[in-house]
LUMDREN-920716 format. One record per residue: residue in three letters; x, y, z of N, C-alpha, C in turn. Coordinates in steps of 0.001 Angstrom, whole numbers, padded with zeros to 6 digits, always signed. Layout:
<pts>
alaXYZXYZXYZ
...
</pts>
This chain:
<pts>
met+020992+015289-001067+019852+014768-000370+019034+015889+000238
pro+017825+016021+000169+017034+017232+000923+017206+016807+002479
val+017321+017841+003099+017419+017593+004639+015814+017745+005096
val+015414+017065+006077+014071+016916+006671+014251+016992+008151
glu+013573+018261+008526+013452+018720+010047+012132+017963+010476
leu+012377+016772+011299+011217+016046+011685+010914+016268+013186
thr+009740+016431+013602+009344+016783+014987+008390+015643+015242
thr+008660+014794+016249+008030+013740+016832+007594+014083+018238
thr+006734+013089+018822+006319+013406+020106+006850+012141+020905
gly+007685+012394+021910+008129+011361+022747+007255+010250+023302
arg+007559+008986+023035+006719+008125+023186+006571+007791+024860
lys+007692+008231+025465+007658+008072+027090+007315+009331+027655
ser+007989+010594+027075+008008+011766+027823+006720+012572+027387
gly+006329+012329+026206+005262+013307+025556+005778+014633+024979
gln+007099+014786+025230+007655+015919+024688+007989+015886+023217
arg+007954+017062+022728+008261+017223+021196+009784+017102+021027
his+010198+016333+019919+011823+016323+019711+011964+016411+018339
thr+012830+017231+018006+013204+017545+016430+014509+017098+016177
val+014595+016367+015057+015809+015851+014499+016037+016112+013131
leu+017250+016377+012663+017621+016559+011164+017817+015206+010461
leu+017159+014888+009590+017442+013788+008710+017572+014123+007349
thr+017808+013123+006525+017869+013322+004966+016826+012335+004242
ser+016492+012529+003098+015349+011921+002543+016010+011666+000957
pro+016459+010358+000750+016990+009993-000384+016023+010030-001595
val+014835+009637-001217+013843+009711-002391+012479+010111-002018
arg+011634+010199-002938+010203+010385-002612+009454+009483-003359
asp+008256+009284-002804+007437+008270-003511+006038+008901-003594
gly+005710+009494-004785+004556+010431-004961+004724+011561-004004
asp+003781+011790-003208+003754+012888-002285+004274+012499-000936
ala+004759+011297-000785+005365+010884+000520+006934+011005+000501
val+007333+011469+001595+008726+011782+001792+009103+010434+002433
val+010388+009780+001937+010970+008510+002581+012086+008977+003278
leu+012047+008359+004555+013099+008371+005387+013532+007067+005805
val+014873+007070+006050+015706+005679+006344+015994+005597+007816
ala+015599+004610+008534+015693+004514+009937+017059+003743+010151
ser+018230+004164+009620+019205+003306+009667+020311+003316+010936
arg+020256+004631+011447+021015+004760+012712+022572+004164+012444
gly+023072+004540+011181+024269+004102+010823+024587+002611+010914
gly+023518+001746+010848+023602+000314+010930+023728-000305+012254
ala+023398+000588+013350+023368+000006+014542+022381-001049+014772
asp+022342-001764+015674+021450-003061+015929+020001-002646+016445
his+020016-001379+016833+018581-000853+017341+018124+000242+016601
his+016834+000451+016658+016172+001466+015841+016637+003096+016542
pro+016541+003989+015834+016805+005223+016236+015532+005725+017038
ala+015792+006490+018171+014574+007057+019031+013498+007723+018186
trp+013799+008530+017105+012756+009145+016428+011927+008159+015657
phe+012489+006952+015344+011639+005952+014847+010723+005346+015767
leu+011049+005017+016982+010375+004446+017890+009178+005611+018344
asn+009474+006886+018353+008518+007814+018652+007506+007805+017528
leu+007824+007838+016444+006673+007914+015485+005878+006495+015227
arg+006497+005647+015712+005727+004337+015662+004513+004401+016658
ala+005138+005140+017843+004131+005247+018869+003005+006269+018709
asn+003509+007466+018020+002467+008456+017646+002990+008813+016151
pro+002131+008458+015349+002398+008703+013850+002332+010121+013336
asp+001520+010803+014230+001229+012319+013681+002621+013079+014038
val+003477+013699+012926+004499+014340+012979+004378+015563+012288
glu+005408+016532+012553+005606+017740+011613+006915+017559+010848
ala+006918+017904+009549+008178+017910+008915+008302+018978+008013
lys+009607+019572+007882+010000+020570+007006+011113+019964+006159
val+010659+019860+004748+011658+019307+003804+012253+020434+002943
gly+013544+020483+003194+014311+021598+002322+013723+022919+002728
lys+013536+023666+001706+012917+025033+002045+011391+025090+002004
glu+010800+023983+001875+009428+023935+001836+008891+024353+003255
ser+007480+024537+003491+007023+024962+004758+006855+023826+005477
thr+006725+023951+006994+006488+022881+007854+005047+022347+007538
arg+004941+021083+007425+003571+020527+007321+003251+019317+008280
thr+002147+019313+008615+001652+018030+009427+001515+016875+008447
met+002151+015930+009054+002224+014486+008261+001952+013339+009046
arg+001601+012323+008373+001316+011069+009143+002516+010020+008601
ala+003034+009470+009763+004164+008475+009341+003751+007133+009339
arg+004241+006203+008508+003920+004862+008603+005182+004090+007989
val+005447+002920+008439+006484+002131+008011+005991+001386+006761
ala+006877+001496+005888+006651+000967+004379+006364-000665+004604
glu+005312-001057+003801+004970-002533+003655+006145-003087+003098
pro+006201-004409+003201+007216-005083+002500+007449-004948+001213
asp+006170-004844+000320+006340-004802-001053+006800-003211-001351
glu+006532-002195-000663+006949-001113-000862+008487-000713-000662
arg+008949-001555+000543+010195-001451+000827+011131-002115-000286
ala+010650-003307-000852+011383-003870-001803+011413-002980-003128
arg+010522-002346-003447+010489-001353-004516+011456-000030-004208
leu+011228+000407-003010+012156+001618-002732+013551+001408-002296
trp+013794+000382-001691+015205+000090-001184+016309+000357-002387
pro+016102-000349-003444+017179-000065-004426+017258+001375-004840
gln+016176+002049-004873+016348+003517-005171+017123+004286-004118
val+016607+004115-002815+017613+004508-001678+018967+004221-001773
val+019272+003092-001945+020855+002728-002081+021403+003303-003365
ala+020743+003516-004435+021385+004083-005640+021633+005681-005327
lys+020704+006177-004572+021011+007550-004206+022295+007761-003163
tyr+022342+006686-002320+023423+006842-001195+023772+005417-000827
lys+024871+004995-001339+025296+003503-001209+025626+003101+000259
gly+025891+004160+001103+026071+004031+002448+024973+003222+003083
tyr+023801+003416+002650+022522+002888+003268+022754+001296+003107
gly+023186+000711+001949+023538-000648+001768+024519-001080+002657
asp+025510-000272+003007+026582-000812+003836+026002-000840+005243
tyr+025284+000262+005684+024469+000135+006909+023638-001149+007171
gln+022931-001466+005941+022146-002710+006209+023077-003999+006306
ala+024133-004087+005733+025152-005214+005920+025617-005224+007177
lys+025794-004109+008019+026307-004113+009425+025312-004598+010395
thr+024090-004798+010075+023025-005243+011080+022191-006365+010717
gln+021750-007093+011686+020798-008054+011323+019348-007377+011304
arg+019095-006574+011768+017759-005957+011693+017484-005463+010166
glu+016238-005484+009761+015864-004856+008475+015784-003446+008796
ile+016536-002579+008131+016362-001105+008358+015229-000749+007795
pro+014227-000069+008497+012859+000319+008040+012839+001569+007062
leu+011931+001531+006107+011756+002745+005533+010560+003232+006025
val+010550+004668+006227+009277+005150+006807+008885+006183+005654
leu+007439+006314+005399+006932+007195+004626+006071+008297+005264
leu+006348+009397+005135+005575+010604+005644+004648+011016+004767
glu+003434+011019+004943+002418+011392+004058+001593+012600+004562
pro+001452+013489+003616+000745+014754+003953-000498+014428+004553
val-001107+015230+005599-002359+015032+006185-003249+016160+005289
ser-004494+015657+004923-005227+016594+004039-006070+017412+005027
</pts>
């Protein structure tokens, strides 16, 4: 899976935070991220940060860093994408089985 270097703005601190994630699939121009936190019962901090401030920077693989806007997949998008995500890495299905929260999918879309 491609590695994504995601930089968000802290929802409390206002500081920039960078994390390394993977992207199992793409949806057109959008990079899909899985806010799994290994199946924990609470969302990862990077997800909470981008919900508060959806303007992020992302570097996917060897591509240049781009400004992107993050959004949580709508229910119909998640229903369509989730099987693709699990097909790429079955561990995401295992993570979902470990928690009662629905693991969100995040779409990073290029800013024109």
